[in-house]
N, C-alpha and C positions, 0 to 999 in steps of 0.2 A: 115437891118440891120441898126444898132445905134449901137453906143460908149458911154460905162458911166466911165469919170470918179472920182472912191471914192476914190482915194488918200487920201484926207483930210478928213479924219472919221475916219485915223488911222485903229484899230481896231475891229472900229464898229461900219461895215457896211452893217451888214447881213439883220434886216430890210429895209431900203435904198434899198436895192440889191432887196428884194424880193418885194418894192411898185412897182419898176420900173419897173420891172417883169411882174406887176401885171398891171398897167396900161399903161405906153410907148412901149412897142408890143404887136405889134397885133400872134393871132396864125397864129401859122411856124416861122415867125421872126425872126430873129435871133440880143443879146443885145450881145454886149463884155462889158465886166466889166470890171476893172482896179485898183487893190490894194494893201495898200503896206504889205510883207511879210514878216516881224516883224518876229516873232519866228519858225516862219516857220511854225506853228501850223496849221493855217488859210486854207494851202492849202488843206490837206486835209479836214477838217471843212467844208468850202467855196465846194466846191469836195460835200458832205451827206449832207448840209445845200437846195442843187439845187434836187437831189434826194428824199430829206422830198418833199421838192416843189413839185417833181411830174412831170418836167421840164427835155427836155436831154438839159446832160453835153454833148456839142461838142467836146472842148475845155481843154486843162488846160493848160497851158506854162508861162516860167519865158520872162521877161518885157525890164527887165534892172538886176540891179547888188539888186539895193533895190525892183523891182515891182515885180504881178506877173499878168496872165491876165488868164479869163476862159472865154468862149461863150458860152448859151448858148443859146437854143433853142424852145420859150414859144410853150406848150401842149396844149389842149382845156382844157373846165373842165372834160367835159365824159372820157378822158382816163385816166386823172389826177385821177379818182375817182375810178375808174378799177385799177391806178398803189395803189394807196393808199389804199384798201381793202386788196390784196397781198400782199401790206405787213405787212396788220393787219392781216391776216391769215399769212403769213411765221412768224412773230411774237408769235402770240398764239400759231401755233404748235411747235416753238422751247420752249417756254414757259411748255407746253406740255410735250415736248420730255424732258425738263431738270425735271420736273416735277416727270416723270414716272421715269427717271433710279435715281433719289434721292431717291425715293421711291423703287424704286431693290432692292438699294445699299444698304440704309438703313434693309430690310427683311432679305443679305443676309449677311450682318456684327450681324444683331438677332441669324440668324440661322448657322453659325460661333462660335458663343460667345455662343449662347446651344451646338452645339457642342464640345465646348474646355469645358467649367464645364461642360458635361456629362461624355468627356474623361479624366480629373482633379478626378470628382467624381468616379468615375470607379476606374482612379491608390486606391485614397484615400482607397476603398474598397478594393481592392486588397491589399494593404498593410500593412491592421488591418490585415487581414484574417493571412493574413503571419505572424506577428507580432505574433497570439494567440494561431495560430498555433504550432510556434519556441514557446512558453511559455507556452503551453499544453504540447509539447514535453518534456522541460525543468524542469517541474512540476512531469513528469511522471520518467525521467528520477533519477532525485533526490529521489525519494519515490524510485527504486527500487533497487536504491544504498543505502540510508537506512535501509532498508527491507536486505536486502541482510549482510550487515555490524551488524546487530541484529541480525541476523542469523551465523554469522561466529566470532564473537567479544566471545559468552558464549561458545563457542568448544574449542576454540584459550585458551580463560582461565581456561575452566577447565579440559584439558587434564593434561596440569603438575599438578593440587592441586591433580586429582586426580591417578597421575603416584604417589606424594609423599606420599597421603593417604597410598594406594597400594601399594609402590614399598617395595622391601623388603632390608631387611641389605649387602650389598656388601662389605662390608668391611670382609664379613665370607669365600670372596673370597680369595685362595691363590695369594698374590702378590698386592690386595687391596684393602689401606686405605682409615682413612678419603678426604683425597687431592684428592685421584682419586675418590672418591665414588662423590665427588661435579661436577670433572672434564665426569664425568660418566653419572652425570646428565643433568650438562650443557647439553650434546649433546642430551636429553631424552632419554635417558635409564637411570631406577628406579629397572626394577628385577632380577632374573636369568637368567629366561626367554628372555629377551633384551638385555642380554648379549650373553646366548648362538647362538641368530642369529643371531649377530654382524656377516656381512660380510668380507672377506680380505680388503675391502678397509677403514670399518673402524677402523679392527688390526690396519693398514698397517697405521693409523692416528693415535691411541689411542700411538703407539711406535714412529712415528718421530715427531705429535705434542708435542705430552706432554710427548714426555723421558718417554710414559715405563718403569722403569727396567723388564728386565727380559723378556723372554719369553710371550704374551698375551695370545697367543695360549692355554697354558696352564693355565692358568685363568678364556678359556673358558671350560678348559675343566671340569678342578674344576667346576666352575657353574652351568653342564650339571649337573655335582653330586648331587649337593644342592639340584635342582629343582624338581632328583625325587627325592628327598630322602626326599620335599617335597606335593611332590604329594602322596606319600605312606601315 
């Protein structure tokens, strides 16, 4: 067992420690190395350094408040080579594993991106199809509404005109003058036949709404006579 004080080298003791192990110790012999703690990073670094050289780290302990001691056993060259090969193999395996994981992660990310793009495309296509269908339905509804309005408008406009052209002179009916003729026309009544066909509700409306003087039923009876005379 040999003891080496490397405190005077401060944090630059690694090369000297390796040199002393290589030249100062015999295979299987133990060496004790003393160095300054410094910022404490050298505690782990010194252990990693011995491991990298392929020797055995027997102990690592505090010497006092400011110094640290490691105990190293020198290992033969063949064992060191085997250890170095194992370390290198482990390093390569770790790199290959990391590369494989990175490739798998990249492939997974690519697949997820493709799936996301496909999903977004599908959503856009569905939205476009929906918008197209809604626009088509709206256009069809507007077309039908215009056709319906076009077919109904002439009827609404044509009926009063025909009534006026074909209407009878209602002032010939007993109790009806020009004013009441206009009121009857406003209710869609233009001919003797229209007057004759008035129901009780319409007759009551004339008497109440338009304050018809007298009994409107008499006017209806007179309109019937005029209608019969017209038919002869």
